[in-house]
Every structure is written in structure tokens, then in C-alpha cells.
C-alpha positions in Angstrom: 18.5 35.5 66.9 18.4 32.1 68.6 21.8 30.4 69.0 22.2 26.9 67.7 25.5 26.1 69.4 27.5 27.4 72.4 31.2 27.0 72.8 34.4 29.0 72.5 36.9 30.1 69.9 40.4 28.8 70.6 42.9 31.4 69.4 46.3 30.1 70.7 46.0 30.3 74.5 43.1 32.8 74.2 39.6 31.3 74.7 36.6 33.4 73.5 33.2 32.2 74.7 30.8 32.6 71.7 27.3 31.7 70.5 26.7 30.4 67.0 23.6 31.7 65.1 22.5 31.1 61.5 23.5 33.9 59.2 21.0 33.0 56.4 17.4 31.9 56.1 15.4 30.3 53.3 12.6 32.5 51.9 11.3 29.9 49.4 7.6 29.1 49.5 7.1 25.6 51.0 4.3 23.2 50.1 2.5 20.4 51.8 1.6 17.0 50.3 -2.2 16.4 50.1 -4.6 13.7 48.9 -5.8 15.1 45.5 -9.2 13.5 45.9 -10.3 15.2 49.2 -7.5 17.6 50.0 -6.5 15.7 53.2 -2.9 16.2 54.5 -0.5 13.4 53.7 1.9 12.7 56.5 4.9 10.5 56.9 5.0 7.7 59.4 8.2 5.9 60.6 7.5 2.2 60.4 9.8 -0.7 61.4 10.4 -3.0 58.4 10.4 -6.1 60.5 7.1 -5.9 62.4 5.3 -3.1 60.4 4.6 -1.1 63.5 4.9 2.7 63.7 7.9 3.7 65.9 8.0 6.6 68.3 10.8 9.1 68.1 12.1 8.0 71.5 12.6 4.4 70.2 14.6 5.4 67.1 18.4 4.9 67.3 21.3 5.0 64.8 23.1 2.2 62.9 25.8 1.9 60.3 24.8 -0.2 57.3 27.4 -2.6 55.9 27.6 -3.4 52.2 25.7 -6.6 52.7 22.8 -4.8 54.5 23.9 -5.7 58.1 23.1 -3.0 60.6 25.7 -2.1 63.3 23.9 -0.2 66.1 25.7 3.0 67.2 24.6 4.6 70.5 25.1 8.2 71.6 27.4 6.9 74.3 29.6 5.4 71.6 30.0 8.7 69.8 30.4 10.7 73.1 33.4 8.4 74.0 35.3 9.3 70.9 38.2 11.8 71.3 36.9 15.0 69.8 38.8 18.1 71.0 36.6 20.4 68.9 33.3 19.2 70.5 32.8 22.6 72.2 35.6 24.6 70.6 36.2 26.4 67.3 39.9 25.7 67.0 41.8 28.1 64.8 44.6 26.2 63.0 45.9 28.8 60.5 45.5 32.2 58.9 45.5 32.4 55.1 44.6 34.8 52.3 41.0 34.6 51.4 41.9 33.8 47.8 43.3 30.4 48.9 39.8 29.2 49.9 38.0 27.5 47.0 34.4 28.8 46.8 33.4 25.2 46.0 34.2 24.3 49.6 31.8 26.8 51.1 28.6 25.6 52.9 26.3 27.3 55.4 27.2 30.6 57.0 27.0 31.6 60.7 27.5 34.6 62.9 29.7 34.3 66.0 28.4 36.3 68.9 30.4 37.1 72.0 28.9 35.2 74.9 28.9 37.5 77.9 30.8 40.7 78.9 34.2 39.0 79.5 34.2 37.7 75.9 33.9 41.2 74.4 37.6 42.1 74.7 39.1 39.0 73.2 36.4 38.9 70.6 37.2 42.4 69.5 40.9 41.6 69.5 40.4 38.7 67.0 38.1 40.8 64.9 40.5 43.7 64.5 43.5 41.3 64.0 41.6 39.7 61.1 40.8 43.1 59.6 44.4 44.3 59.8 45.9 41.1 58.4 43.5 41.0 55.5 43.3 37.3 56.0 40.8 34.7 57.0 41.1 32.1 59.8 40.8 28.4 59.1 39.3 26.4 62.0 38.0 23.0 63.0 34.7 22.6 64.9 32.1 20.0 65.6 28.5 20.4 64.8 25.6 18.0 64.4 27.6 14.9 65.2 30.7 15.4 63.0 33.8 17.4 62.9 33.8 20.2 60.2 36.1 22.7 58.7 35.3 26.4 58.9 36.5 29.8 57.6 36.3 32.9 59.9 36.1 36.4 58.4 34.8 39.8 59.4 31.4 41.1 58.2 30.8 44.7 59.3 31.6 44.4 63.1 30.9 40.8 63.4 33.0 37.6 63.0 31.2 35.3 60.5 32.1 31.7 59.9 31.5 29.7 56.7 31.3 25.9 57.0 33.7 24.3 54.5 33.7 20.9 52.9 36.9 18.9 53.5 39.2 19.0 50.4 38.6 15.3 49.7 34.8 16.0 49.5 35.3 18.1 46.3 34.9 16.2 43.1 37.4 16.6 40.3 35.6 18.1 37.2 36.4 15.2 35.0 34.3 14.7 31.9 32.5 18.0 32.4 34.3 20.3 29.9 33.2 20.0 26.2 34.9 16.9 24.7 35.0 18.3 21.1 37.8 20.9 20.6 36.3 24.3 19.8 38.1 27.3 18.4 36.8 30.8 19.5 37.6 33.6 17.1 39.0 36.9 18.3 36.0 38.8 17.0 33.7 36.6 19.1 35.8 37.4 22.2 35.7 41.1 21.4 31.9 41.0 21.3 31.8 39.0 24.5 34.0 41.7 26.1 31.7 44.4 24.8 28.7 42.5 26.3 30.4 42.2 29.7 31.3 45.9 29.6 27.7 46.8 28.7 26.1 44.7 31.4 28.5 46.2 33.8 28.1 45.8 37.6 25.0 45.4 39.7 23.9 46.2 43.2 23.1 42.7 44.6 20.5 44.3 47.0 18.4 45.2 43.9 18.1 41.6 42.8 15.0 39.6 44.0 13.4 36.2 43.4 10.8 36.8 40.6 9.6 33.2 40.8 8.8 33.4 44.5 6.9 36.6 43.9 4.9 34.9 41.1 4.1 31.9 43.4 3.0 34.2 46.2 0.7 36.2 43.8 -0.8 33.0 42.5 -1.5 31.7 46.0 -3.1 35.0 47.0 -5.3 34.9 43.9 -6.4 31.3 44.5 -7.0 32.1 48.2 -9.5 34.8 47.2 -11.4 32.4 44.9 -9.9 33.6 41.7 -7.8 31.8 39.1 -4.1 32.0 38.8 -2.8 34.3 36.1 -0.7 32.4 33.6 2.6 34.1 32.9 3.5 34.9 29.3 4.9 31.9 27.4 8.6 32.3 26.9 9.8 32.4 23.3 11.1 29.3 21.5 14.6 30.7 21.2 17.5 28.6 22.4 16.2 25.2 23.3 19.1 23.2 21.8 18.9 24.9 18.4 22.0 25.8 16.5 22.5 29.6 16.7 24.7 32.1 15.0 27.0 33.0 17.9 28.1 36.3 16.4 24.5 37.4 15.8 23.5 36.3 19.2 26.3 38.3 20.8 25.5 41.4 18.8 21.8 41.2 19.7 22.7 40.7 23.3 24.9 43.8 23.3 22.2 45.8 21.6 19.5 44.6 24.1 21.7 45.4 27.0 22.4 48.9 25.7 18.7 49.5 25.2 17.9 48.3 28.7 20.4 50.9 30.1 19.0 53.7 27.9 22.2 53.9 25.7 22.6 54.0 22.0 21.7 50.5 20.8 24.1 50.8 17.8 26.7 48.1 18.0 30.1 49.4 16.9 31.7 47.1 14.4 34.7 45.6 16.1 37.8 44.9 14.1 39.3 41.6 14.9 42.6 41.8 16.7 45.7 40.7 14.7 46.5 37.1 15.7 49.7 36.8 17.6 52.4 34.8 15.8 53.6 31.7 17.5 57.3 31.2 18.2 57.5 28.7 15.3 55.9 31.2 12.9 58.4 33.9 14.0 61.4 31.5 13.5 60.1 30.6 10.0 59.7 34.2 9.1 63.2 35.0 10.2 64.7 32.1 8.2 62.7 33.2 5.1 64.0 36.8 5.4 67.6 35.5 5.9 67.4 33.3 2.7 66.1 36.3 0.7 68.9 38.5 1.9 71.5 35.8 1.0 70.0 35.3 -2.4 70.2 39.0 -3.2 73.9 39.2 -2.2 74.7 36.1 -4.3 73.0 37.6 -7.3 74.9 40.9 -6.9 78.2 39.0 -6.9 77.5 37.0 -10.0 76.4 40.0 -12.1 79.2 40.9 -14.7 80.7 44.4 -14.6 79.8 46.7 -17.5 82.6 47.5 -19.9 83.5 51.1 -20.5 82.6 52.3 -24.0 85.5 53.9 -25.9 84.7 57.0 -27.9 85.9 57.0 -31.5 87.8 60.0 -32.7 85.8 62.3 -35.0 
């Protein structure tokens, strides 16, 4: 794999020369833009807004645009003069449990490869230390003109790094949750649990991109002069319609069981007894106490029965 960045991992006073390579690749089918009338390729040209002339890549620079549209030119020399200690270093700043990293922060993934024989020993040391600690390393590094945050972890026998967004780049989920209060019944939760248990786990290696496969088959058919085969039209279910949630859950459990070759009968689930709140428990205790007091008072007020004297015969 071709490296995209060469530098070193700074682990305290230990420096580990490494090469950075992409850990992922896109497999999606890409398309070109064409002129629909004659099939000619449509290409982009970079044109100056002032004189309308096409600009060569060598003559294109950077600028920061102010709110009023004013452009402030920024040169590579300006950026190179900035103090950036992580320009060629992945600087480890802390070791934390993996659960402390919010998945929302994760970006691209990279593999870190030891660069040269002398790097093998310190590289292996860091890898084994990460394994034994059961933690991940949080680091700062610079890539493509800006400083970034990263997370180092072990994948098989390789140290991998995930680029992370800075905490202030994560938006708060305000206004995303349903605004209308909704009550979910215990029976509905029981069916949802049953559906989750029926679906069970999955081997991620068995999952594949069905849409990409369909696109590739369609392209192959058109390349051979044939017509694309239209996929079956999906049903009209869902689509914003009001549905019976219980029925939908029961049907989902039944379908999942059939897909797994199990008995499709859905066992009727009895709703769990609702837990009493603290206020309800207190009210019940007070009611019981009042009943007990009332019984004792009634017993005290009841007159004693007089003994009946027997008359002589």
C-alpha cells in the first residue's frame, strides 16, 4: 500500500518512525458527466471571475474570504511559518478507555507502518502496551494543512489510527428528538425485545452492497447492447402511513423467524406489571394504615354482650 504521509509517533521520549497508509477504500461505482445529446464528456474548467480566462493549476493560490467578500491571500510560506509541532509527528497526549471516545467523532481510518528496521522494536513496544492496557491512545497530528485529533488502537498486529473531529465540531442534537411526548407500552417493548433476540447477531463479513451489485449488472447488460433489467417494485407499505405498531412488531418477529427457519408462531407475551412509583407506594401505605386504624376504633366502640341468666326450672 502506498504511504500518504511519513513522520514519527512521539511516545514520551520515544520516537517511532512510521508511514501512514489508508485503511479503507471506496468501492462505490463512479459516473462521469456527459452531454446527453451526443455523449461527449463534460469537464470542469477553472476560470477567473475577473477576466474570464482559464487558470492553470500552477497559477492557483489560496485566500481567506471575509464576510464582505474581501479575499486575503494566504501563501504556503505563511502557513509553513506557523508554529506546528505536529507537522511531522503523531504526538500521543493521553491513554483513555475506548468507551470514552464518542463514535460521532470518528473520521477516516489509517494504518501506521513501522518505517525501517530500527522502528520495529519501539513500534512493537507501543503495540503490546496498548494491548495490555486495554486502552486507546489520543494523539495530535497534522495532515493536509491542518492539525487534527487521532485515536490509536491495535488491529491484529498493526497499530491503526482513526482521525477524530475536535469536540467543538460535534453538533448538539437539539430539535432532533420527537417533540410530541409519546408513551411506549410494556407489551410493545417486549415485542421489540423479541424481535431483537430473533434477529440476533450477524457476521459483518457476510454483508454486501446490493445496490452496487445491481448497478454493475445493469452496466454490464447495457455494455452488451441489452436493456437494463428493472428490479421489482417495492411495496407501498410504510411511506408515512399510520401503522399498527403491535401488528408491525408481531409481523416482523414472524418474518425474522421464518428467515431463520424457525417456528414462525409468535408467543403471546404477557405485559409486565408496571412498577409502582414512590408516590403510589406511599399512598398505598397510608390507605392501609387508615384501614387498620378504622378497624381498631370499630372494635373499641362495639358494646360487650351481656351474659344471659338462666331461669330456674
